[in-house]
Each structure stands twice: as C-alpha cells, then as structure tokens.
N, C-alpha and C positions, 0 to 999 in steps of 0.2 A: 651717585657713583663718585668714586674718588680717583683722581689722577695721582698715582703713588710716586711719580717722578717727572718733574718738568723743570725747565730753566727759563722762567718768565722774566727774569732780570736780564736776559740776553738782549743784545742790541737789536736783534730782529724784531723786538716788540716795542721799541722806543717810541714809535709813532702812533701806535694804536693799542696800548696796553689795556686801557679801560674798556675798549670795544671787545678786545680778546676775552677779558674777564666776563663781560656781559654775555658773550656768545657761549662761554662755558656754562654759566649759570642757566641760561636758556635751554642748554642741552641736557641739563640735569646733573652737571658736575658740581657737587657741593663743597668739595675740599680739593686743594691742589698743594702737594708737597713740593715746595720750591727748593731745589738742591743747592746747598752752599751759597745761598743768596744773602746779602747783607741784612742785618737785623732791621734796619730802617725800611728795607723793601718788604720784609715779612710782615711788618706792622702796618703796611699800607692797606691791607684788605682782610676782613675777618675770615675769608675762605682760604687764606694762606697758612700753611705750616712750613717749618724749615728744618734743614739739616746742616751740619757743619763738617768739613773735611777737605783734604787735599786730594784732588784727582791725580791718578798716576801720571798723566801727562805733565803735571806741575810738580812732581815729587822733588825734582832737583832744586826747586825754589824753597823747599822747606828748610827751616833752620832751628836753632835751639829755642826760639820763641813760639814756634808753631803750635806745639801741644799745649803749653800754658794758655795761649790765646784760645785754642779750641775749647779747653775746659771752662774758661770764663764765659765764652759765648754759649756753651751748652747749658749753662744755668738758666738761660731765658726759658720761660714756660712754653714758648711756641717752637722751641728747637726740640725735636723728638727723636733724632737719629744722628749717628756719625756716618758721614758719607757724602759724595760717593768716593769710595776708596778701593784700592785693589791693584791690579796689574794689567798693563796693556803692552803686549809684545808685537802688535801690528805696526805701530808707528815708532815705538821706542824713543819718544820725545825726551824721556828721562832714562838714564842708564838703568839696566835691570837690577843691579845690586842696590841702587838707591831706591828704586820702586819698592823692592822687598823690605828694606829697612823702614821706610816711611809707612808702609802698609802695617807692619808689625807694631810700630809705635802707635798708630791709630787704634789697632785692636786692643792694645793694652789700655789706652785711654778710655775707649768705649766700655771695656770691662769695669774699669774703675767708676765710670759714670753710670753704669747699669743701663746703657742705652743700646737699642738694636743697631745693626750696621747695614749699610747699603753698599753692595759689592759691584764693582765694574771689573769684568774680566774679559779680555779679548786675546785669543790665541795663547792663553796662559793657564789653561785648566789645571795641568799637573802641579805647577808651582802654587797656584791659588789653593787647591785642595790641601797640599802639603802644609802650607802656612796656617790655614784654618784649623787643620787637625792638631797642630802643635801649639797654636797661640790663641785659640778662641773657644770659649764655652758660652753659648748664648744663642740668640735668634737674630735673624736679619733677612734681607732681601737680596736675591740674585737679580739685579736690575737688568732689564732688557735681555732676558734670557736668550742666549744664542747657541746653546748646545742641543744635543739630541737626547733620546731616552736614557742613554748611559750616564751622561752628565747630570740629567735631571734626577736620576736615582741617587747619585752621590750627594747632590745638593740636599735632597730630602733627608738622607741619612744624617747629614750634619745639622738638621733642624731648620733649614732655610725655607722661606717662601719664595716662589718663582713668579716674577712679574713679566707679563707679556705686553708688547706694544705693537706698533705699526708693522714691524717686520713679519709678524704672524700672518699678515694679509698678502705677503708677496708670494707669487705662484711657485717660486723655486725654494721656498723655506720649508721643505718637506720634513726635515729632521726636527725643526722647531715645532712644527704643527703636530708631529707624532708625540713629542714630549708634552705638549699642551693637553693631549688627550689623557695622559696617565697621571697627571698631578692630582692628588686628592683634593676634594672640594675645599677643604679647610686650609689649603696651603697655596692658593692661587691668587694672584693680584693682577691689576691692569694698570697701564701707564701710557704716557705719550713720548717722553724724552724730548718734548717740544723745546726748541723749534726743529729738532732733527727727526728723521725717519717717519715722515708722514705716511699714513696707510693708503693703500689702494681704496678709493680712486683718486686720491690727492698726492700720490707718490711723486717725489721730486720737487714738491712745493714746500712752503713753510708749514710745519706742523704746529698745532695748538690744541689745548685740552678739549675743545668742543669736538674735535675729530676722533676722539677716543671711542665714539659710538660705533665707528667702523670696525675697530679692533674687538669691541665687545660683541658685535654681531658675528665676527669670524670665530671667536671663542665659543659662542653659543652654538654655532654650526658644528664645530669640531667636537664639542662635549655633549652634543644632543640635549641642549638646554634651551630655555628661552632667554632672550636678552635680559628680561627682568630678573630671572634667576641668577644670571651672571652678575648683574649690577648688585643685587642684594648680597650674594655670597662674597664678592670681592670687597664690598664695603664692610661687611661684618668681619672679614679676615683682617683688613687694615686696622680697624678699631681694636680688635683683639691684640694684634701684634704690638701696637703702640699704647695699649691700656688707656684708650680714650673712652669716655662715657658716652 
C-alpha cells in the first residue's frame, strides 16, 4: 500500500520518526510520498518519495526565486510531483489574488517539468476548477478529496485522481463517502495527510501512515471490495500516475 500524501518532516514526528516508519512498514505501507519535504529528509529512507511546491497558506511568502528553486529541486530523481498547491479560502492566510497567482505559476512550472500536480482546495472549488481549465493540461491528484459527487465528476473530467484519507471514516462525511463510491477503479488513491486528520478510531490524535489501514477498510466497505483489492488498485494507480516501475 502507498501513502500518497503525508508530512513526516513535521515536528510532530521529531521524537519517533524511525518508529513511525517501522510501524508503517509493518502495516504494509511500502512507499510514502512526503509533501514538500527537504531533499535531505527524502533521502533519509528508501520508502520516501517527495514533491515540491508552495502551499496556498504560504503563497504570500513566494518571491521571484521560488519557481527557479522549485525547478532545480524537481530535477532530483525522487521528486515526482509539484505540490501541494492550490487555493484555501477557509483560512485565507494568504490573500486570494496572491494564492491564484502563485497557483498559476506552479501549474506553468509543472507543465514545463512534465510532472503531475497535487492539489489542495478548500472552500474554493469554483476558482480551482476555473484555473485548472485555463492553465493546466495534464494529470494530478485532488488531495484529501473533500467534495461530493458533483465535484468528483468535475475532477474526473479534468483528468484527476481522487485521494481519500481519514476524513472518509468520519460519520458525518456522507458527501465524501458518496463520491468515493463513484470514482472509477483506476482513478482512486489513498493517503493519510499525516500528522493531520487521523481516521476513526484514532480521530483527534496524531495521524501516521500505519493508520491508513482504517481508511482502506472504509473504502473497501463503501466500494464493496476487499481491503486487499483496495490496496492493490491504489498502489497500481499511484505507480501508473507517476510512471514508476
């Protein structure tokens, strides 16, 4: 099984990173995509892959050196995506016009680099879709998918894979669960977003890749599959998206 989105360089893991990795391996997690982690961190363990990008919360900190640095980092063979990038209108930590500009700059860079993108969108579906329709041709992941069936259909039309995490196990996540039922087998992924959004029965605690088994079990229930089938399908999809042997 592959965790398609985690933040293991977060300070939440500073005291037990090695143990966290071992628990993931013991749970059958063979690969962990560490989002926008430093290269020296990505190189710490063979199970790690990485991405590079400016989160919308940090968009206001981007400057003229950001994209050139991104392109340089992206040359590393273990950097396989640009992200997480996008729009977040829930917190508005960065002005919305700045978020949009930085998002578009990253899309242009990813196009040039021929890398898939990893999208973060929160309470910004319309602007996200508008920007993607006008500035992106390629594939990517809708990380921690938070929409319903209508948003899922639009994401699929744009060529995206949908990644589901711990939120799918929350009792009130009915719309997300309905979306998870309709995604084609070849366009579904699984993630943790660790250390955030731990699944039931660990909700409210620190998340980690080993806990992805709970989300896999919920996906299997929703899609009337076995957990093994979910594991195999999401792993196959991840490797296809990122052209991994």
